[in-house]
C-alpha positions in Angstrom: -3.6 -13.4 0.8 -6.8 -14.2 -1.0 -8.8 -11.3 -2.4 -11.5 -11.7 -5.0 -10.4 -8.8 -7.1 -7.9 -6.0 -6.9 -8.0 -3.4 -9.6 -5.7 -0.4 -10.0 -7.1 2.4 -12.1 -4.5 4.8 -13.3 -2.1 5.9 -16.0 1.4 4.8 -16.9 2.6 8.4 -16.8 1.3 9.0 -13.3 4.0 8.6 -10.6 1.4 7.7 -7.9 0.0 4.9 -10.1 3.6 3.6 -10.4 3.9 3.8 -6.6 0.8 1.7 -6.1 1.9 -0.9 -8.7 5.2 -1.3 -6.8 3.4 -1.3 -3.4 1.0 -4.2 -4.5 3.8 -6.1 -6.2 6.0 -5.9 -3.0 3.1 -7.4 -1.1 3.0 -10.2 -3.7 -0.6 -9.4 -4.5 -2.2 -10.1 -7.8 -4.0 -7.1 -9.3 -5.3 -5.8 -12.6 -3.9 -2.6 -13.9 -6.4 -0.6 -15.9 -4.8 2.3 -17.8 -7.7 4.8 -18.1 -5.8 7.0 -20.7 -5.4 4.1 -23.1 -8.8 2.4 -22.8 -12.1 4.1 -22.9 -13.9 1.1 -21.2 -11.5 1.3 -18.3 -12.1 5.1 -18.1 -15.9 4.5 -18.1 -15.6 1.9 -15.4 -13.6 4.3 -13.2 -16.1 7.2 -13.8 -18.9 4.9 -12.7 -17.4 4.7 -9.3 -17.8 8.4 -8.6 -20.9 10.6 -8.6 -18.8 13.4 -10.3 -18.0 10.9 -13.2 -14.4 12.3 -13.1 -11.3 10.3 -13.8 -10.1 10.2 -10.2 -6.9 8.2 -10.4 -5.2 6.5 -9.0 -8.1 4.5 -7.6 -7.8 1.0 -6.1 -10.8 -1.3 -5.8 -10.5 -4.3 -3.6 -13.6 -6.5 -3.9 -16.4 -3.9 -3.4 -14.2 -1.3 -1.6 -13.1 1.8 -3.4 -10.0 3.7 -2.3 -8.9 6.9 -4.1 -5.2 7.7 -3.6 -5.0 6.0 -0.2 -2.2 6.3 2.3 -0.1 3.2 2.8 -1.8 2.9 6.3 -5.3 3.0 4.8 -4.5 0.6 2.1 -3.0 -1.9 4.5 -5.9 -1.5 6.9 -8.4 -2.2 4.1 -6.4 -5.3 2.9 -6.3 -6.6 6.4 -10.0 -6.2 6.9 -10.8 -8.0 3.7 -8.6 -11.1 4.4 
């Protein structure tokens, strides 16, 4: 599958972040993991996605689509639409 850019914003300590890392890897998708607790630039990038400016993680961006803590079904649906 060819996607321009998949980013996973999260934290290593977060079990949901770990779930999404495994989920994307099981689909053989390349993605960039951005740990918002270890890097202020990653945290600022995540905050810029939301009006509240909160660290809402895990958040996945696929191209220009933003998904916050999506269900497997919603994530697969988004990936399918963006093929």
